[in-house]
C-alpha positions in Angstrom: -29.8 0.8 7.9 -30.5 2.2 11.5 -26.9 3.5 11.8 -27.1 5.1 8.4 -30.5 6.6 9.7 -28.9 7.9 12.3 -25.9 9.1 9.9 -28.5 11.1 7.7 -30.3 12.5 11.1 -27.1 14.5 11.7 -26.6 15.5 8.4 -30.2 16.9 8.1 -29.5 18.7 11.3 -26.5 20.6 9.5 -28.4 21.4 6.4 -30.9 23.0 8.6 -28.2 25.2 9.5 -27.2 25.8 6.0 -30.8 26.4 4.8 -31.2 29.1 8.2 -28.4 31.3 6.0 -30.4 30.9 2.8 -32.4 34.2 2.6 -29.3 36.5 3.9 -27.2 35.5 1.5 -30.1 35.5 -1.5 -30.7 39.3 0.1 -26.8 40.3 -0.5 -25.7 41.8 -3.6 -23.3 40.1 -5.7 -20.4 42.4 -4.8 -21.4 41.3 -0.9 -21.6 37.7 -1.9 -18.0 38.0 -3.1 -17.0 40.1 0.2 -17.9 36.8 1.9 -14.9 35.0 0.9 -12.3 37.6 2.5 -14.7 37.8 5.6 -14.0 33.8 5.4 -10.6 33.6 5.4 -10.3 36.4 8.3 -12.6 34.5 10.3 -10.1 31.4 9.7 -7.1 33.6 10.7 -9.1 34.5 13.9 -9.1 30.9 15.3 -12.8 30.1 13.8 -12.7 26.3 12.3 -13.9 25.4 9.0 -16.8 23.3 10.7 -18.0 26.4 12.4 -18.2 28.4 8.7 -19.5 25.5 7.2 -23.2 26.5 7.2 -22.5 29.8 6.4 -20.1 29.0 3.6 -22.4 26.4 2.2 -25.4 28.9 1.7 -22.9 31.5 -0.2 -21.6 28.7 -2.5 -25.6 27.6 -2.9 -26.3 31.2 -3.6 -23.0 31.9 -6.2 -24.5 28.6 -8.2 -27.7 29.6 -8.5 -26.8 32.9 -9.4 -23.8 31.9 -12.1 -25.2 28.2 -13.0 -29.1 28.3 -12.4 -28.8 25.7 -10.0 -29.1 25.7 -6.9 -28.1 22.6 -4.8 -30.6 20.6 -3.2 -30.6 19.5 0.4 -29.5 16.1 -0.1 -26.5 17.6 -2.2 -25.7 20.0 1.1 -25.8 16.8 2.6 -23.4 14.8 0.3 -21.1 18.2 0.3 -20.9 17.8 4.0 -20.1 14.0 3.8 -17.5 15.2 1.7 -16.0 18.3 4.1 -15.8 15.2 6.6 -13.4 13.3 4.9 -15.8 10.5 3.9 -17.4 8.7 1.4 -20.6 10.1 -0.3 -22.3 7.4 -2.2 -24.8 9.3 -4.5 -27.2 7.6 -7.4 -26.4 8.4 -10.7 -27.9 12.0 -12.1 -27.5 13.3 -8.5 -25.0 16.1 -9.5 -21.8 15.0 -7.7 -20.4 17.7 -9.6 -22.4 20.5 -8.2 -22.2 18.7 -4.8 -18.5 19.4 -4.9 -18.2 23.0 -5.0 -19.4 23.3 -1.8 -16.7 21.2 0.3 -13.7 22.3 -2.5 -14.7 26.1 -1.7 -14.6 25.7 2.0 -11.1 23.7 2.4 -9.7 26.4 -0.1 -10.4 28.9 2.0 -7.5 27.5 4.3 -4.9 29.0 1.3 -3.5 25.3 1.3 -5.3 24.2 -1.9 -8.3 21.7 -2.5 -8.3 19.4 -5.5 -10.7 17.0 -7.5 -9.8 14.2 -8.8 -11.8 12.4 -11.9 -10.8 9.3 -13.9 -10.3 10.9 -17.0 -9.3 14.1 -18.5 -12.7 15.6 -20.4 -14.5 15.6 -17.1 -11.5 17.3 -15.1 -11.5 19.7 -18.0 -15.9 20.1 -18.4 -16.1 20.4 -14.7 -13.6 22.8 -14.1 -15.1 25.0 -16.9 -18.5 24.9 -15.9 -17.8 25.3 -12.0 -14.7 27.5 -12.3 -17.4 30.1 -13.1 -18.6 29.8 -9.8 -14.9 29.5 -7.8 -13.8 32.8 -10.0 -17.0 34.7 -9.0 -16.2 33.7 -5.2 -13.0 35.0 -5.6 -11.0 32.1 -5.5 -8.2 30.9 -8.3 -8.8 27.7 -10.3 -6.8 25.7 -12.8 -6.5 22.1 -14.3 -3.4 20.3 -14.8 -4.3 18.3 -17.6 -4.6 19.3 -21.2 -6.8 18.6 -23.6 -4.3 17.7 -26.3 -2.6 14.7 -23.9 0.4 15.4 -27.0 1.5 18.3 -25.0 3.2 18.3 -21.8 3.1 21.4 -19.4 6.6 23.0 -18.1 7.5 22.9 -14.5 6.9 27.0 -14.7 3.3 26.6 -15.5 2.6 23.3 -13.3 4.0 25.6 -10.4 0.9 28.1 -11.3 -1.3 25.4 -11.5 -0.7 23.8 -8.0 -0.8 27.2 -6.5 -4.3 27.8 -7.3 -6.5 27.6 -4.5 -8.6 24.9 -6.0 -7.0 22.2 -8.7 -9.3 19.8 -11.5 -7.0 16.8 -12.4 -7.1 13.6 -13.1 -5.6 10.2 -11.0 -2.8 9.4 -13.3 -1.8 13.4 -13.9 -1.2 13.7 -10.2 0.2 10.6 -9.7 2.8 11.1 -12.6 3.4 14.6 -11.5 4.7 13.4 -7.8 6.7 11.2 -9.0 8.8 13.2 -11.8 9.0 16.1 -9.2 10.4 14.2 -7.2 13.0 13.2 -9.9 13.6 17.2 -10.0 17.1 18.4 -9.1 16.6 21.7 -8.4 13.9 24.1 -6.6 12.9 25.6 -10.0 12.0 22.0 -11.3 9.7 21.7 -8.4 6.0 22.4 -8.3 3.7 20.7 -6.0 3.1 21.9 -2.6 2.0 19.8 0.5 -1.1 17.6 0.0 -3.9 18.9 2.0 -7.4 18.4 0.6 -8.7 16.0 -2.3 -12.2 14.8 -3.7 -11.8 11.9 -5.5 -14.5 11.3 -7.8 -15.5 7.8 -8.8 -13.1 6.6 -5.7 -13.9 3.1 -5.7 -12.8 2.8 -9.3 -9.4 4.8 -8.5 -8.6 3.4 -4.6 -10.2 0.0 -5.4 -10.3 -1.2 -8.9 -7.3 0.6 -10.1 -5.3 -0.5 -6.9 -3.5 -3.2 -9.0 -1.4 -1.3 -11.2 0.9 0.8 -9.5 2.1 4.1 -11.4 5.5 3.7 -12.4 8.1 5.7 -14.6 10.3 4.1 -16.7 13.9 4.8 -17.6 17.5 3.6 -18.0 17.0 0.9 -20.6 18.1 -2.4 -20.4 20.2 -4.1 -23.1 17.3 -5.3 -25.4 17.0 -9.2 -25.3 16.6 -11.3 -28.6 14.8 -14.2 -26.5 11.6 -12.6 -27.3 10.7 -14.0 -30.9 12.4 -17.1 -30.4 10.3 -17.9 -27.1 7.5 -16.8 -28.8 7.9 -19.2 -31.6 8.5 -21.9 -29.2 5.4 -21.4 -27.0 2.8 -21.6 -30.2 4.3 -25.4 -30.8 3.0 -26.4 -27.0 0.0 -28.0 -26.5 -2.4 -27.1 -23.5 -2.5 -30.2 -20.8 0.6 -32.3 -22.1 3.4 -29.2 -22.4 2.0 -26.9 -20.1 -0.7 -26.7 -17.5 -3.3 -23.5 -17.0 -5.4 -23.0 -13.5 -7.7 -20.8 -14.7 -9.0 -19.9 -11.0 -5.3 -18.9 -9.7 -4.8 -17.4 -13.2 -1.1 -19.1 -12.9 0.5 -21.3 -16.1 3.3 -23.4 -15.7 5.3 -25.9 -17.6 5.3 -29.7 -17.4 8.1 -32.0 -17.4 7.0 -33.1 -21.8 6.7 -29.4 -21.8 10.6 -29.2 -20.0 11.9 -31.8 -22.6 10.6 -30.1 -25.3 12.2 -26.7 -24.9 15.5 -28.4 -24.1 15.1 -30.2 -27.3 14.4 -27.1 -29.4 16.9 -24.7 -27.7 19.7 -27.7 -27.9 20.2 -27.2 -24.3 21.4 -30.1 -21.8 19.5 -28.9 -18.4 16.9 -26.1 -19.2 16.9 -24.7 -15.6 20.5 -24.4 -15.2 22.2 -21.5 -13.7 23.3 -20.1 -16.9 19.9 -20.5 -18.7 18.2 -18.1 -16.2 17.4 -15.7 -18.8 16.2 -18.1 -21.3 13.9 -19.6 -18.7 12.5 -15.8 -17.8 11.5 -15.3 -21.4 9.8 -18.7 -22.1 7.8 -17.9 -18.7 7.2 -14.4 -19.8 5.9 -16.2 -23.5 3.9 -18.7 -22.0 2.7 -16.2 -19.6 1.6 -13.5 -22.8 -0.2 -16.3 -24.1 -2.4 -17.6 -21.9 -2.7 -15.1 -19.6 -2.7 -12.0 -21.4 -6.2 -12.1 -23.7 -6.4 -9.6 -26.7 -9.8 -7.2 -26.2 -9.8 -8.2 -22.7 -6.5 -6.9 -21.2 -4.9 -5.3 -24.2 -5.7 -4.2 -27.6 -3.6 -3.6 -30.5 -3.9 0.2 -31.7 -3.2 1.1 -35.4 -2.2 4.2 -36.0 1.0 6.9 -36.2 3.8 4.8 -38.2 3.5 1.5 -36.6 0.9 -0.6 -34.4 1.2 -0.7 -30.4 -0.1 -2.6 -27.5 -1.7 -0.6 -25.3 -3.0 -1.9 -21.8 -7.0 -2.6 -21.0 -8.3 -1.7 -17.5 -10.6 -4.9 -17.3 -13.0 -3.3 -14.7 -13.8 -0.6 -17.0 -12.9 -1.3 -20.7 -10.4 2.1 -20.7 -7.2 2.0 -22.3 -4.2 2.6 -19.6 -2.5 5.1 -21.7 1.6 5.9 -20.3 1.4 2.2 -18.6 3.4 -1.1 -19.7 3.7 -4.1 -17.6 7.4 -4.7 -16.3 10.1 -7.1 -16.3 9.5 -7.7 -20.0 5.9 -9.0 -19.8 5.0 -5.9 -22.2 7.7 -7.1 -24.8 6.1 -10.5 -24.8 3.0 -9.8 -25.5 4.4 -7.2 -28.0 6.3 -10.5 -29.5 3.0 -12.5 -29.2 1.2 -9.9 -31.6 3.8 -9.5 -34.0 4.2 -5.4 -33.2 7.7 -3.7 -32.9 9.4 -4.5 -29.6 9.3 -1.7 -27.5 12.5 -1.2 -25.4 12.7 -2.9 -22.0 13.3 -0.3 -19.3 14.0 -0.4 -15.7 11.6 1.3 -13.2 12.9 4.9 -11.8 9.8 5.9 -9.8 6.7 4.2 -8.7 3.7 4.9 -6.3 0.3 2.9 -6.1 -2.6 5.1 -5.7 -3.3 3.7 -2.3 0.0 5.6 -1.0 -0.5 8.4 -3.3 -3.9 9.2 -1.8 -2.9 8.5 1.9 -0.2 11.7 1.0 -3.4 14.0 1.7 -4.1 15.2 5.1 -7.6 14.9 4.3 -9.4 12.3 1.7 -13.1 12.4 0.3 -14.7 10.7 -2.2 -17.8 10.4 -4.6 -19.5 7.5 -5.7 -22.6 5.6 -6.9 -21.6 2.3 -5.4 -19.6 2.9 -2.5 -21.9 1.0 0.0 -21.0 -2.7 -0.7 -16.8 -2.1 -0.1 -17.6 0.2 3.1 -15.7 -2.4 5.5 -12.5 -2.1 3.0 -12.8 1.9 2.9 -12.9 1.6 6.5 -9.8 -0.4 7.3 -8.0 1.0 4.5 -8.7 4.7 4.3 -10.5 5.2 7.7 -13.5 6.3 6.0 -17.0 5.5 6.1 -19.4 5.3 3.2 -22.7 7.5 3.8 -25.6 6.3 1.4 -27.5 9.8 0.7 -31.2 9.8 -0.3 -32.0 10.4 -3.6 -34.0 14.2 -4.4 -37.0 12.0 -6.2 -37.6 8.4 -5.6 -35.8 6.0 -8.1 -38.8 4.0 -9.9 -36.4 2.2 -12.5 -37.4 -1.6 -12.8 -34.2 -3.9 -12.4 -35.8 -7.2 -14.0 -34.4 -10.3 -13.0 -31.5 -11.9 -14.5 -31.9 -14.4 -17.5 -29.6 -17.2 -17.3 -29.0 -19.8 -20.1 -26.6 -22.8 -20.4 -24.5 -21.8 -23.1 -22.8 -18.7 -24.4 -24.7 -18.4 -28.0 -28.2 -19.1 -26.3 -27.7 -15.9 -24.6 -26.7 -13.6 -27.2 -30.0 -14.4 -29.3 -31.7 -14.1 -25.9 -30.5 -11.1 -25.8 -30.7 -9.6 -29.0 -34.3 -10.9 -29.5 -34.9 -8.5 -26.0 -33.1 -5.5 -28.0 -35.2 -5.6 -31.0 -38.7 -6.1 -29.0 -37.9 -2.6 -27.0 -36.2 -1.2 -30.1 -39.6 -1.9 -32.4 -41.0 0.3 -29.4 -39.0 2.8 -30.0 -37.0 2.9 -26.4 -33.2 4.1 -26.3 -30.9 1.1 -25.3 -27.8 0.6 -23.8 -26.4 -2.6 -24.5 -23.0 -3.4 -22.4 -20.8 -6.0 -22.6 -18.1 -7.3 -20.5 -14.9 -6.6 -23.4 -14.0 -5.2 -26.7 -14.2 -8.4 -28.1 -17.9 -8.9 -27.2 -18.5 -5.4 -28.2 -17.4 -5.8 -31.9 -19.6 -8.9 -32.1 -22.9 -7.5 -30.6 -22.3 -4.8 -33.2 -22.1 -7.1 -35.9 -25.1 -8.9 -35.0 -26.9 -5.6 -35.1 -25.9 -4.7 -38.3 -26.9 -7.9 -39.2 -30.6 -7.2 -38.1 -30.6 -3.6 -39.6 -30.1 -1.9 -36.3 -28.4 1.6 -36.5 -25.9 2.1 -33.3 -23.2 3.6 -31.5 -20.4 1.3 -30.6 -18.1 3.1 -27.5 -15.4 0.7 -26.6 -11.8 1.6 -26.0 -10.6 1.4 -29.7 -13.0 4.3 -29.8 -13.2 6.1 -27.2 -12.8 9.6 -28.0 -16.9 10.7 -28.5 -17.5 9.0 -25.5 -19.3 11.9 -23.3 -20.9 12.4 -26.9 -22.9 9.2 -27.4 -23.8 8.8 -24.0 -25.3 11.9 -23.5 -27.2 11.2 -26.8 -28.1 7.9 -26.0 -31.2 8.8 -24.0 -33.1 9.9 -27.4 -36.1 7.7 -28.8 -34.6 4.6 -31.3 -31.4 5.6 -30.0 -29.0 1.8 -29.5 -25.7 1.9 -28.0 -23.2 -0.6 -27.3 -20.7 -0.2 -25.1 -18.0 -1.8 -22.6 -18.4 -1.2 -18.8 -16.3 2.3 -19.7 -18.9 4.1 -20.3 -20.6 7.4 -19.4 -19.2 7.5 -15.4 -19.6 11.4 -15.0 -21.9 11.6 -17.8 -25.5 12.3 -17.1 -28.1 10.6 -19.9 -31.3 12.7 -20.4 -34.5 11.0 -22.0 -35.4 12.4 -25.3 -38.9 14.1 -25.7 -41.3 11.1 -25.7 -39.4 8.6 -24.3 -40.7 8.6 -20.4 -44.1 7.6 -22.0 -42.3 4.7 -23.7 -40.8 3.4 -20.2 -37.3 5.2 -20.2 -34.0 4.0 -21.2 -33.6 0.3 -21.4 -30.0 -0.9 -20.2 -29.4 -4.5 -21.3 -26.0 -6.0 -19.5 -24.8 -9.1 -21.4 -22.7 -10.7 -18.5 -22.3 -10.4 -15.1 -19.3 -8.3 -14.5 -16.6 -10.1 -11.7 -17.5 -6.6 -9.7 -20.9 -6.1 -8.3 -20.1 -2.2 -8.1 -20.1 -2.3 -12.2 -23.1 -3.9 -12.3 -24.6 -1.5 -9.9 -23.2 1.3 -12.3 -24.6 -0.3 -15.0 -28.0 -0.3 -13.7 -27.6 3.3 -13.0 -27.5 4.8 -16.3 -30.7 4.2 -16.1 -33.3 6.3 -14.3 -31.9 9.0 -13.2 -33.7 12.2 -11.2 -36.9 9.9 -10.9 -37.0 9.2 -14.4 -38.5 6.2 -15.8 -36.3 2.9 -16.8 -35.8 -0.8 -17.0 -32.5 -2.5 -16.3 -32.0 -6.8 -17.2 -29.0 -8.7 -17.5 -28.5 -12.0 -19.8 -26.0 -14.4 -18.0 -24.9 -17.8 -19.7 -22.5 -20.5 -17.7 -20.3 -20.3 -20.0 -19.5 -16.6 -18.9 -16.2 -15.7 -17.8 -17.4 -15.3 -14.3 -19.5 -18.3 -13.6 -16.6 -20.3 -15.1 -14.1 -19.0 -13.2 -16.2 -18.4 -9.8 -18.9 -20.9 -9.9 -19.3 -23.9 -8.1 -17.5 -27.1 -9.3 -20.6 -28.8 -10.3 -21.2 -26.3 -13.0 -18.0 -28.2 -15.0 -20.0 -30.9 -15.5 -23.1 -29.3 -16.6 -22.2 -28.5 -20.1 -23.7 -30.2 -23.2 -22.6 -29.9 -27.1 -25.1 -28.0 -29.0 -25.5 -26.6 -33.0 -25.7 -22.9 -33.7 -29.1 -23.9 -35.6 -30.5 -25.5 -32.6 -29.6 -22.3 -30.1 -31.6 -19.7 -32.8 -34.5 -21.7 -32.9 -34.9 -22.3 -29.1 -32.7 -20.6 -26.6 -33.6 -22.3 -23.4 -33.9 -20.7 -20.0 -32.6 -22.0 -16.7 -35.1 -21.5 -14.2 -34.4 -23.9 -11.2 -33.5 -22.9 -7.9 -29.8 -23.8 -7.7 -29.6 -21.5 -10.6 -31.2 -18.4 -9.4 -28.2 -16.7 -7.4 -25.4 -18.7 -9.3 -24.1 -15.3 -10.2 -24.5 -13.2 -6.9 -22.5 -16.2 -5.3 -19.6 -16.0 -7.9 -19.4 -11.8 -7.6 -18.9 -12.1 -3.7 -16.1 -15.2 -4.6 -14.6 -13.0 -7.2 -14.4 -9.6 -4.8 -13.7 -11.7 -2.0 -10.1 -13.0 -4.1 -9.9 -9.3 -5.4 -9.9 -7.7 -1.9 -7.3 -10.0 -0.6 -5.3 -9.1 -3.4 -5.3 -5.7 -3.0 -4.6 -6.1 0.1 -1.9 -7.9 -0.6 -0.1 -5.3 -2.9 -0.8 -2.9 0.0 1.5 -5.2 2.0 3.9 -5.3 -0.9 3.9 -1.6 -0.9 4.6 -0.9 2.4 8.1 -1.4 2.3 8.6 0.6 -1.1 6.7 3.6 0.8 8.8 3.8 3.8 12.2 4.0 1.4 10.6 6.0 -0.6 9.6 8.5 1.9 12.9 8.9 3.9 14.5 9.4 0.1 12.1 12.0 -1.2 12.6 13.3 2.3 16.8 13.9 1.7 16.2 14.8 -1.7 13.9 17.8 -0.5 15.8 18.9 2.3 18.6 18.9 -0.2 17.0 20.8 -2.4 15.3 23.4 -0.5 18.4 23.9 2.2 20.2 27.3 1.7 23.4 26.7 4.1 26.5 24.8 3.2 26.7 21.1 3.1 30.5 20.8 3.8 30.2 19.0 7.5 27.9 16.6 5.9 30.5 15.7 2.5 33.2 15.6 5.3 31.2 12.8 7.4 30.4 10.8 4.1 34.2 11.3 2.7 35.6 10.4 6.0 33.4 7.1 6.2 33.9 5.7 2.8 37.9 6.4 3.1 37.7 4.6 6.4 35.7 1.7 5.1 38.3 1.6 2.0 41.5 1.4 4.1 40.6 -0.6 6.7 37.6 -3.5 4.9 39.8 -3.8 1.6 43.0 -5.8 1.0 45.2 -4.7 -1.5 47.4 -7.3 -3.5 50.5 -4.6 -4.8 50.8 -0.9 -5.5 49.3 -1.0 -8.6 46.0 -2.3 -7.1 45.6 0.4 -4.9 46.5 3.0 -7.9 44.2 1.4 -9.9 41.4 1.5 -6.9 42.3 5.2 -6.5 42.1 6.0 -10.5 38.8 4.2 -10.5 37.2 5.8 -7.5 39.3 9.2 -6.4 41.3 10.8 -8.9 42.6 10.5 -12.3 45.2 12.9 -11.6 46.5 10.8 -8.4 50.6 10.2 -8.6 51.8 7.0 -9.0 52.4 5.3 -5.3 56.1 5.4 -4.2 58.1 2.1 -3.6 58.4 2.6 0.2 54.4 2.9 0.6 53.2 0.6 3.5 50.5 -1.3 2.0 49.8 -3.3 5.2 49.0 0.1 7.0 45.1 0.7 6.9 46.4 4.4 8.8 48.8 4.8 5.8 46.3 4.1 3.4 43.6 6.4 5.0 46.2 9.3 5.4 47.2 8.8 1.5 43.6 8.7 0.3 42.4 11.5 2.4 44.6 14.0 1.3 44.1 12.9 -2.3 40.3 14.1 -1.6 40.9 17.1 -0.1 42.9 17.9 -2.8 40.6 17.2 -5.7 37.7 19.6 -3.8 40.1 22.3 -3.3 41.0 22.2 -7.2 37.4 22.4 -7.7 36.5 25.0 -5.1 39.6 27.1 -6.6 37.9 26.7 -10.2 34.5 27.5 -9.1 35.9 30.9 -6.8 32.6 30.7 -5.2 31.3 29.3 -1.9 27.4 29.3 -3.3 28.5 28.1 -6.9 30.5 25.1 -4.9 27.7 24.3 -2.6 25.5 24.0 -5.4 27.9 21.7 -6.9 28.5 19.8 -3.7 24.4 19.4 -3.8 24.0 18.1 -7.5 26.4 15.3 -6.6 24.9 14.4 -3.8 21.3 14.0 -5.7 22.8 12.2 -8.5 24.2 9.5 -6.2 20.9 9.7 -4.8 19.0 9.2 -7.9 20.9 6.7 -9.3 20.9 4.1 -6.7 17.3 4.6 -5.9 16.3 4.0 -9.5 18.6 0.8 -9.2 16.5 -0.2 -5.7 13.0 1.0 -7.6 13.4 -1.2 -10.1 15.0 -4.4 -8.1 11.9 -4.3 -5.8 9.7 -4.5 -8.7 11.6 -7.5 -9.9 11.7 -8.9 -6.3 7.6 -8.6 -6.2 6.9 -10.4 -9.6 9.7 -13.1 -8.6 8.0 -13.6 -4.8 4.4 -13.2 -5.8 4.2 -16.4 -7.5 5.7 -18.3 -5.1 2.3 -19.8 -3.9 3.9 -23.9 -3.2 6.9 -22.1 -1.2 7.1 -23.0 2.7 8.2 -19.5 3.0 5.5 -16.6 3.3 6.6 -14.4 -0.2 5.8 -11.2 2.1 8.0 -11.8 4.8 10.7 -12.7 2.2 10.0 -9.6 0.7 10.5 -7.2 3.4 13.7 -8.8 4.6 15.2 -8.7 0.8 13.6 -5.1 0.7 15.4 -3.9 4.1 18.8 -5.5 3.2 18.6 -4.1 -0.2 17.9 -0.5 1.3 20.7 -1.0 3.5 23.1 -1.8 0.9 21.9 0.8 -1.5 22.7 3.4 1.3 26.3 2.2 1.6 26.4 2.4 -2.4 25.1 5.5 -2.4 27.7 7.3 -0.2 30.5 5.6 -2.2 28.8 7.2 -5.3 28.7 10.5 -3.9 32.4 10.7 -3.2 33.3 9.3 -6.7 30.8 12.3 -8.1 32.5 14.7 -6.0 36.1 13.9 -6.5 36.4 12.7 -10.2 33.5 14.8 -12.0 35.2 17.6 -14.1 33.8 20.9 -14.4 34.0 23.4 -17.8 32.3 26.8 -18.4 30.0 27.0 -21.2 29.8 30.3 -23.4 27.1 31.9 -21.4 29.2 31.2 -18.2 27.2 28.5 -16.6 28.8 25.5 -15.0 28.4 22.4 -16.6 29.7 19.2 -14.7 30.3 15.9 -16.4 30.5 13.1 -14.1 32.3 9.9 -14.1 
């Protein structure tokens, strides 16, 4: 608390400096205020720093906000803006105006000409905020673009993306930025590249993106595998197994494994002698995938089956928010195993072509800042992982919301009926109600119960997210009832309708504690914005996922049998001393495990991060370079030929000739009878002659040094890309395999680093051989437009 007070005093001192320019800015004409942008840029060019410009620049933006939007940022918003410029996390309560706060640091950092980005969790917010706040930036003479489209079925061209990312300020989403980064690094020409070096970014709901989404890497898939027919067979077999007899499930570690009896059943079902024989590796893999699909992945919690279009599809859910994870699929065949379980058409199993975690994506920026309503509880992790402090900004008006104590019940039905009674009580008074559930499944149950009671309501979950902002914005009206998963309303203000404040404000009912305390705080924060009255209350049962998984051992022996009629008659609240802090303790255990898991993900990603940086840097050098690369080609050619001559042995002339036809030339003459197969010098000389002849023939055909250099560059890039795709896929599979080795005597992380390093060294050797093959064995042709077409072997 003392530390935060000291930080606040420092921020207040800067706010006083900003306030000192208020009258001066207010006295300027529109033209004079707009001219300040040019003046600030000139002062930067002359050596003034952004920190020195800050007070005057922020005052200019505040005045522009007033003139353009009719909103003048409060002093606490200026404080938040200073925190954002300093590269830290500003914790601002719901309704405190984070969107307006961001206009100041975005403007200031965009003055450098290096670009400033604002990243949000969904495209609706990015488009809405860019449209509204964009008027301010344009008034001040800065360009603004959005890197997402309202119609997600459409795509932006590389040319359009280049225009977007060249703008002074860009609004986008975390997933759109991540995929743009990965796609650009699959480009093979300058014309296909569009990003500029990452400079400054503000991440809205930073805890959601950098912490809650840390476990889900962005992956671009392609290069399909041969589709297996084991998915359906294994799914059928798994449905015949009994938990506890044929397999065991550990809900704490979220692991499942076959027992000896189950293994014998599999051998009988599949008519195998030994299930774990080497030749049955693929069968075992698919058996494990099917078992995990049935026990570890639950419908309406981890995924939904979305109807629409020609066929149903499995779409993953973010457990912490309930949002759909569009364009995201589980790797290694797990997604296809879930599709088999749900009886939908199997998608193609593909290789991972490019991958990055959000942690590593945003670490590419020179300066990161973030906004959230719930960052203080994870400040240590932000400091350890990103070197960012979390500064809690005071509210403009005192929070008067009543956060009532939890009500704890033994059984799930007791809790449901007790919470329903609470809903009916407040609904009868006319209070608007927001009812939050922990899953799509529970939201549907509550919706059905409300319909049975004759209570009209809106239902908001991943199955009907299109109207999210509209539903949430209207949920403060008198008598409104909204049932939602925890996805609801981040970034959307809930304003109270007429007469609601007199009734006590918006009532938030949480139907369970979420495994993450920050989500609970977000849920409470939907009520009581900007000094409004409000009420929040959670209902908990000992059968909730949180307590079943993370509660103390004695809870497992505490359950009793019950009937639904008994529950409806008399839900009994647990009030004993040992029950009071059960949920809080379980949350702490859950969050501790989640933190360790995120750290492990970061550790696993470190090897790929280094390899990705080296590979992408080499690609960029090749694409951007204007000079010829003959010397590099000659060096690789000599190395590959030397290895072929000195490190390979050839049983006969036919064997050597076959090697030449496969790797060097289709046009090589047969080897003479008197050729000395046992002389590496002779073999090296022969291969070098063939290689130079092939290259000269291609150079003569192209008749242009520039075209020949472009041809060489494309050959090298294709070799890099093909081998990097194989490496990315290998690392994904390796991580999956080693992550499950909890019972091994070896450290999985150490094994992963060693295997990843060996794999990268092997990839570099394969890459060189592929370069030579591309250069020598590709065929060139001219299309009707006179353009050169290259056909690779």
